[in-house]
N, C-alpha and C positions, 0 to 999 in steps of 0.2 A: 720826568722821564719814565719813572716806574709805572705811572698810570698809562702812558703811551704804550709801553711794552705790554702791559696787561691787556689793553684793548686790541693790540696787534695779534697777540696770541689767541684771544677770544674770537676775533674775526677769522683767523686762519682755521680754527676748529669749526666754526659755523659754516664757512664756505666748503670745507672738506666734507662735513656731515651732509651737506645738501647735494653732494655729487650723486649721480645716478649710475652705478656700475652696470655695464652691459658688455657681454661677450657672446660670441657664437662658437658652436662646435660644428664642424663640417664632417659629415659622414658620407663621402661620395664613393662612387665605384661599386664593386661587387659587395653585396651584403655579407656579413659574417655567416649568416645562416638563412635558409628559406625552408619553411615547412610548418608543421603543426605543433611545435613546441611553444608553450606559454606557461612558464613557471609561476606566474602570479595567479592566474585564473584556474589553471589546470595543472598543478604541480605533480610531476611524476606520471602524467598521462598525456594522451593526444588531445590537443585542443580541437574545437569544433571546426576551425577554419585555418587557412594558411596565413603566415606572416612573413615579412622580411625583417631581419634583425640586424642591428648595427651595434658596435661597441665592444665591450670586454670579452676576451676570448674564452673565459671560463663559463660562459653561458651554457646551460643544458636544460633538460626537462624539469629540473628542480626536484625537490623532495618535501613532501608535506610534513615530514618529521622535523625539519629544520626551522628554527625561528628566523624572523627577518634579519636579526643581527648575525646569526650564523651564516645565512646565505649571503649577506653583505660581505662577510669575511672571505667567502669563496670568490665572489665577483671582484672584490677589491684586489685580490691576489692574482688577477688575470695576468698572463704573460705579456699581453699586448692588447691594443684596441684598434679597431678599423677606423676610428674617428681621429680627429686632428689634434687633440690635446692628450698627451700620454698620461697625465696625472688623473684623467677622467676615465675610469674603467666602467662607467655606467653602461647599462644596456637599454637600448631604445628599440621598440618595434611597433609596426603598423600592419594592417591588412594589405594584401596584394590587390591591385586594381586590374580588372578584366574587361573584355568587350565581347558581347555576344552578337555574332553575325546573323544575317537573315536565314542562313541554312542551318542554324543551331550550333555551329561550332564556336569555340571560345578561344580568344587570344589573350595572352598576358600583355598588358600595356607597358611599354618601356618607361623606366623611371631613372632619373639622374642621381638618386640618392636622397639623403635626408639632411636638412640643416636644422640645428637646434639653437634657438635664441635663449639667452639667459638675461632678461631685463629685470632690473630691480625697481619695482613700481611703488609709488607712494599713494597715500590717501589724503584726507583733509583733516583739519582740526589737530588733535593730538597725534594723528597718524601722518601728518604732512612730511615728517622726516623720521620714518620708522627705523627702528634698530634691527636691520635685517640679520637673520640668523643663517648660518650655513645649513644646507640640507642635511638633516640628521642621518647618521649611519643606519642603514637598514630600511630607510623609507622607500615605499613602493606606491605607485599611483597608477590608476587607469582613468584616463580622461576621455569622455565620450561614452556612449552606450551602444554596444554592437546590435542590440535588438530594436533600437529606435527607428521608426519609419515615418515620423511626422515631425513638423517643425512648429514650435510655439515660441514666439519672440519674447513672451513674458517670463520664460524660464531661462535663467542665466546660463545654465549648462548647455542649453540648445544653441545659444549664441557663441559658445566656445568653439564650435565647428563651422568652418566657412570655406568658400571656394572663390578663386579668381580666374576668370577666363582671360588668358593673355592674347589679346587681339588688338587690332587697330581699326577703328577706335576702340578704346577700352570701355569698361562698364563697371557698375558697382559690384562689390563682393556679395555673394549670396550664401544662404544657409543650406542650400541643396545644390545638386549638380546643375550647373548653368548650361549644360551641353545640348539640351533639347532645342533651345532657341538661339544659341550663339555658337559660332564656329571658332574654336580656340586655336588659331593657326600657329601661335607661338608657344602653345602648351597650356595645360591645366594645372593650377596650383591649388593644392589641398592643405588646409591649415587647422591646427588644434591648439587651443590654449589649455594649459594645465592649471588646476587651482593652486594658489600661492599662499593660502592661509592654513596653518596647521593647528590641530587641537593641542599640541604640545605634549601629548602623552603616547598616542598609538602610532606605530609604524605601519600598520595596515588595518583593514576592517573587512567585514564579511563581503561587502560589495566592492572593496578595494578603492572606495571613494569617500566614505562618510567621515574618515579621520581627517579629511581635507575639506576646504570650502573655497569657493570663489569669493572675491570681494563683493560687498553688497551692491547689487544692481548691475554689475558688469564683469565679464571674465578677465579683462585686461588691466584692471586697476581700480582703486577705490579703497574704502575702509574695510578692514577685516571684521567679521562679526565677533561678538564677545565669546561665542562658543569655540572659536578658532583664532585665538589672539596672536599666535606666533607667525610672523611674516617671513617667508623664505623667498629666495629669488624666483621669479616667474620662469616657466618653461613653455616654450612655444615651438611646435613642430611645423616645418614647412617642407612639403613634398612637391616636386615638379614632375609632370608626366608629359611625354610626347604623344599627343593625340591627333595630330594633323592627318595621319594616315588612316584614321578611323572615321567613317561617315557620321556626321552629327551636325546639329545646328539647323535642321530642317523640320523640326516638330517632334522628332523622336530622339531620345538618348538611350543608347544601349550599353552604357558603361555600368559596371556592377562590381562592388567590392567582393572580396573573397568570402564574406559572410552572407552573400546572397542579396545584399541591399542595392537596389537600383535608384533609390531616392537621393543618396548622399548623406542622409541623416545618421546612418549607422557607422560612419567613420569614427575611429577611436585610436588612441595611442597609449602605449604602456611604457612606464619608466621604472627602472630598477636602479637605485642609487649605487654608484661605485666611485664617487668623488672622495678625494682626500679632504676631510672636513677642515683641517688646519689651513690648508692652502686656499680653500674657498673662503674661509673667514678672512684671510689676509687680503684676498681680492676684493671682498666687500668693503674693506676698510681703507684700501689704497686708492688715492686720488688718480693714479695712473690708469685705473680700470674704468674711469668715467667714460661715458659714451662719447664725449667730445674728443677723448684721446685714443679710443680704440676704433675710430672711424665707424661709429655706430655698430660696434661688435665685429666688424669685418677684419680687423687687425688685432686679434687677441694677444699677439706677441707684444703689443705695446703695454699690456697690463703686466707690471713688473713681476708679480708672483707667478705668472704663467710663462714668462719669456723663455725659460729653459725647457719648457715642456711642450711647446708648439712644434709640430712636425713641419719640416721644410717641404716634404713631398706629400701632396694630397691630390688625388686619392692615393692611399697607401695600400697596395695589394699584397704586402708581405705578411700581414696578420691573418692567421687561420684559426678556426675554432679548435680548441685543445683536444676534444674527444669527439669522435664520430657519434652522431645521434641516430639510433635506429628509427626507421620510418622513411619511406621514399615514394609516396604517392606522386603521380605525375602532376606537376604544377603548370605545365604548358610553357616551360622555360624556352624550349627549342622548337616547339611544334604546336599546332592546334590541338585542343582537347575537346571532349564531348560534353563535359559537365564540370562544374566547379569542384575543386578538390574537397574531400571530406563528404559530408552530407549536408549541403547548404542549398535548399530550394530557393530559387530566385523569388524575392518578395518585395513589395512596396505598395505605396498608395494607401495610407491610412494607418490602421492599427499596428502596434508593435507586434513582432512575431518572435517565436522561440524556434531556433533551428534544431533539427534532429541530430542525433549522433550516429557514428558509424561511417561506412564508406562502401563503394562498389566499384567494379572495374571500369576503366575508360574504354570507350569504343574507338576503333581506329577511324579517324577522320582526316588524316594527313598522310602524304606520301612518305614522310619521314617515319622511321621506326625507333621506338624507345626500347632499349635492351639493357640487361646486365650480362656480362660475358664471363662464363665460367671456364677455367682452364682444366687440363687433364689432371692436375693435382687436387681437384675438387674445390679450389679456392677461386674467389672472384677478383677480376682485374680492377685495380684502383689507380688513380692518377693524381693524388693530392700530396704526395711526399714532396720534400723541399726541392728535389731535382726535376720534378715533373716526369720522372720515368714511369713507364707503364709496367706495373708489377701485379702479379696474381697472388694476393696475400690475405684476402678477407674472407672469413667464413660466412655462410649464409645467414646465420643468426645475427650477425653484426652489419648486415647490408644497410646502406644509407645512400644519400644523394651522391656521395663520393664515388659510388660504384655504378652510377647510372650514365648511360651514353645514348646519343642520338645518331642513328645511321642516316646520313643525308645523301639521297641519290644524286649521282653525277652522270655524265654522258657515258655511253657504251656499257651500261650496266654496272659501273663502278660505284663505290660508296666512299664517303668521307666519314670519319668517326669523330664525333664531337663530345667532349666532356660536358656533362650537364652542370656541374658545379663550378668549373673554371671557364667554361665557354670556349676553351681552346681546342684546336683540332690535332689529331694524332699525326705526327710527321715522321717520315723516314728519309730525311734529307741527307743522311750519311750512307744511304743505300746499303743498309744491313751491317755496317761496320760497328755500330753501337746500338744499345737498346732503343726502342721507340720512345718518342717524347711527345707530350702534349704542350706544344709551344708555338702554334700558329693560329693567328686570329681569323684567317680565311684559308680555304683549301685550294691547292693547285695540284700539279702532277705528283709532287712528293707526298701529298696527303691522300692519294687515292688508293683504294684497296678493292680487290675482287673477293667477294664472299660467296662460297659455294656450299650449298646444302648437300650433304652426303648420305642422308638416311631417309630420303623421301619427303621431308618436311618442306613447306613452302614459305615459312616465316618463323619468327620466334615463338616458342611455346612455354607453357608454365614450367614444365620439367626441363626444358632446354633442347633446342634443335641442334643437331650435330653439324658442324661446319668446318671448313678450312678457310684461312685468310691469307691471301697472296698480296704482296706489296707491288704496286704499279711501278715503283722506282727501280726494282731490280728483278722482278719476276720470282723472287724467292717466297717460300712459305714462312709465315710467322710461327714461331714456336716459343715454348716456355723454357728458360734456362734453369740451371740448378739453383740459382738464387731467387727465382721467381720472376725475373725480368722477362719481358717479351721482346723478341728481336726477329727481324726478317732475314734469317741466315740459314734456313733449311732448304735444301734442294729437292726434297721429296716430302710428300704428305703422309708417307707410310708410318712414320714414327708417331707414337701416341702423343708426344710433346707438341705435335703440330695440329692436334685436335682441340676444338673449342666448342662451346655450347652457348647458343643465343637464348637467353631466358627472357620471357615476357614478364616484367616486374609488376605489371598492372593486372594480371590475371589472378584473381583471388587475393588482392593486395591486403585485405584486412587480416586474412588468416596467417600471413607470414610475419606479422608484427609481434614481437615479444619484448619485454623489459622487466626489470626487477619489480616494477610497480604494476605491471599488467595493463597493456594498452587496450585490451578488449573490454575493460570496465567502462560503462557509459559515464561521461563527464557531465556534471551539472551545467546548465546554461547560465550565462551571466545574468545577473538580476539588476533591476533598476536601483539607482542610488537610494540608500536608506532602507531597503527591503531585505528581509532575512533570506539566506540561501537555503533552498530546498535540499533535503537529503536524498531525494530521488532524482534520477536522470530526467531531463526534459524531453518532451515529445513534440513533434511538429504537427500542427493542425493543417491538414491538406486543404481545408476550405480557404486558407489564407494564400493559396498559391497565386503567384503573380502572372497575369497574362500580358504578354508584350503587346503594345499597340501596333496597329497595322502600319507598315512602312509608308512613309509619305510618297506621294506621286510627284511632288514638286521636284524640279531639277536641283541637283546638288550644286554648290558653288563650284566654279571652274577649278579651284585649287583643292577641292575636297574630294576624296575617293568615294565611290558609290557602290562598290560590289565587294563580295567576300573574296579573300585571297585564297590561292591554292595552298599556301602555307602561311604560318604565322609570321607577322612582321618581327624583325629582330627585337629581342627583349633586352638588348644591351645598349640600345641607343639612348643617349642622354637627352633630356628635355632641353629645349632651347632656352637660353637666358636673354632672349631679345627684350628690348624695352617695351613696356606697356604702360598705358595711361591708367590702368586699374591700380588701386591702392596697394602698395607693397608694405609688408610688415616693417621694413626699415623706415619707411616714411611715417608710419604710425609711431615708431619709437622716436624718430627725429623730432616730431612735433611735441612729444612728451618731454624729451630731453631739452628741447629748445626752451620750453616754458621754464624748466628748472634752471637753465643757464641764465634766463632773465632774472630769476630770484637771486641766484648767486651773485650776479653782477650788482644787483641792487644792494645786497648785504655788503659787498666790498665797497660800494660807493658810499654807503652810510658810514662804514667804518673809517674810510678815508676822511670824511667830513669831521668825524669825532676826533680823529688824530690831529687834524689840522687845527681844530678849535682849542686843543690843549697845548699846542706849541706856542 
């Protein structure tokens, strides 16, 4: 019987060891931050292009004087996360996706958020059942290369970036944008595999990649090279974009990443670890975290170490960034823009490019107006406090996206005022009885205002055009109260408290940016993996400028749009999750886990035979 018990214990250990942990982290809804912060590549300075950021609320511009371990301590101490597992305060970010119309105007493409897969992949031989290690504290990784503009299937890192056109019928995944030849009616899925083999020593490297490696021959599994022997859980980014309202699939693709890339090769993802290492280690060792028990990662609450940390509400809109980050260039969130944010010339078709640094003002290409609103107390109106009250409380030096608004024209010369960061409209549904609130998803009569220029200006100016604001709900003037709140309870505009100034935040945008590290210092461009970082700022070679192909004369599909809009499509629409016959990462994982299940069953079967033979 002792032999039987020993074999039973051994079989249990073997079957558990062969489990393949898999869970997903869902970061849906409004990003934690949008803008040019990138604490990995450009700590303490503006990055070259805009990103959308999800995860731990302590995210900021970073500080080059902090070690990766010190910055991990800051991120791990985040008060909350915008993602679905509270014990994961990691920060994840990717570039924004845009679309350039025939008339030159640019739209921000709607995105439904970010899903992060954590599959624990195996190799062969002595790596068939690897001893996965939790992601080390302070680890940071950049997967993909922002300046890449060509595809080489023999380079593993090139194969780590892929796309799926969600259509019917489906088609194969591609290494570049598939949108020139296919109409993605159900959405475009962009995907990035992160390297899963660590050198065991360095938490970062000059190119933010060389301390990591992909498995030999493939980005999604296989043996780790001897130079990077420590296997950690894989990380896989999945992004869904609603692209049906943008003409494509007829020979021309006009989608472009915020770094200027029209090929799709320049997609990349950034990961800043904020996991609790002890809990991740427990998940890697717990059979309940196996893919077969977590519904291929879709039910992370079934993983016992995570159960108490999985949010019931997703998306969770309650988590906000802890400190406002200076910088507020127009990202096109609520309106069309004239060029990509930052200084990112559109490029593609061959050699890799280096983007220039700096910025320049946007030209007006939309009927909507982007403004910051200064009150008579000299402070700017903001709307991100916990009650959504509209309060004038921010100094000019601290201006950020929290103080940016879009004036949306309505009938009869009225305007609706939309917060750029929350997407909510200002409402006076209490008809002046309480301060104004930003709590409406779409405007109606309660959200309409009359804006009158009183000093001869015809629009927002860099110094501020003097205006009065009247609520359509009660005919009263909006004024600032003693506590800074804005309320429509003034019967006359004669008092200074009823005077406001519409500031054009995009006029001379670069000159208004300050920080303790100095945003006007040119930042070095990202370099190819394994190459040293130059100490000088990169410059852009104008000879690499990308010329858009002529628009096709072929008729567009009946369901596809064919002309530029008068205003930007809503940037808050989530991408469709309709079924598609193209390969889903879950199916990739399923096939891998299925083969593992076969092995486990075989081990259990052999063990049962051994036990029976001893009885």
